[in-house]
C-alpha positions, 0 to 999 in steps of 0.5 A: 499499500503506497500513498503519494502526497503532493502540494507546494508553495507554502505552509498552507499546503504542507500542514494539511498533508501532515494532518492527514498523514498523522490520522492515517498513522493513528488508524494503524496504517503502519504498513502504508508507505507514505511518500511526498513529491514536490518542490524543495524548500527549507520549510517543507523539507524540515516539517516533512522530515520530522514526520518521517515522510520520505520526500522526493523533490522536483522542478516546478514553476508557476504563472506570475500574473504581474506585468513586467519584463522580468516576470514575462521571462520567468514565466517562459522559463517556468512554463516551457522548461521547469514544469516539463522537467518536473513532469518528466521527473515525476513520471520517472518517480511515479513509475518506479514507486508505483503508488496506489493513489495520489493526494494533492493539496494543490499549489503550483508544486503539485502540477507536475506530479498530478499530470504525471500521475494521471498519464500513468493511470494513478487515481488522483484526489484533490483538496481545495482549502479556499472558497475560490480555487487557485489556478493550479487547482483549476487545472488539476481538477480536470485530472482528479477523481474526487475533490475534497473542499473546505467550504460548503459545496454550494459556495465553493466556486468553479468545480463541478458539483458531482466531484466535490465532497465537503470535509473542511480543511485538515488541521493538526489535531495537536493544536487543540491540546494547548494548556493555559498554564503552559502558555503562562510559562512559555510566554510569560503571560500574566493574564491580568488583561485579555490576551490577544494573539497576533499572527501573520501566517507562517512568514508573518505580515509586515503590514499587520506589524506596522498597523499594530506598532502604530497603536501598540502603547494604547493596545497594551494599556488594555490588552496583553499581546502575543505577537508572531512577527515573522522572522524577517520583520522581528528585528525591526519590531524589537527596535520599535518596541524598545524605542516607542513603547513605555516600560510601564506597559512593555511587560504586556507585550510578548513577541516571537519571530515564529511560533512552532506547533508546540508553542502555537497550541498554547498561544491559541489556548490562552488567547481570547481573540486572534488577529490574523490573515484569512488563509483557510488553514488559519480559519479552520484552526480558529473554528475548531478552537472556537476562537473569536477573531479579527481577519485582515485578508491579504488583498493580493491573494490570488483570485482574491480568495482571502477576502472571499474566505473571510466573508464566508466565515463572517456569514456565520458570525464567527469573526470580524472582517477588516479589509486592509485598504479600509483600516486605519490604526485608530479605526482598528483600535476602536474596533478592538475596544468595542469587541471586548466592551460589548462582548461580541466574543461569545457570539463569535465563539458560537458561530465558530463552533457551528462552522468548524470541521475539526475532523477533516483530516480524519474523514480524508484519511478514512476515505483514502484508506477505504479506497485502498482496501 
């Protein structure tokens, strides 16, 4: 029994794969051989190796929809050289590995693998995280037997209804096991004020950081903050805090370049509200944890999918959506104060719980294992 996973580009593609693999292992599929094929990057390489997943790396490329001369040449190189090279590499690997099925999490890195698998007659199962699929998954849907989707089938765009199965977005079950006492120890949180967790995705968000820095002293008067800044922006944030935040409230601020899973689960647990982007992975983690949230969608996201994700989630009264172009620091501060002043958080918790699909990884793992029987 051999199961091949593929996907690539960001942690949003890798984390769901890890979640499904963990559920497969829990179900006693120790005889199943798990293989990953995708583009090489330091982040996925480290995360997959920790799970004991055997990985093979291939060339891959993506279509850049920016209109500049360098991007035109990069697109030509990717479309006519890297992607074909990746397909040839994938054909060779799939032929010799002979997987029983391929599970694709999507992203540009999965295109060569899915195309090669389809050419060799291997069944392909696709998962789409967002309410509107990216270009890669639009292409790959043609080669897929079934498409697992995160949002309701009637709301998910583009895919044929007969292929879709709503399961939610696979999340790592370990994130549900945070401990508030452990969080106090790790983050030095006093819990004398409401705790807010600020995330910017796996790489952080410079613009969210800038928004927070503008009003950080005022925020710290009323809240205690755990802030994942991103590795790149961490030194600048530290300098700004040292220069502009009074010592009297500085102990209420706890910044980290990155929060690995072991720390993130405790940060989630102790926080009363989460400020973040609107990637599907984060939304479904928040829902499973019943965490109130303020979503600031990334405006440049492909097909505007983060904005559409955010408003789909907001229709369940589970979050507040603030579009980046419409948010000033003072407006943001007023919204945060109102959330706590008028106790909208309880309504958000109820909405998040109703929206949640915490067993998505389990459902997918069962489906794949039953297919292999």
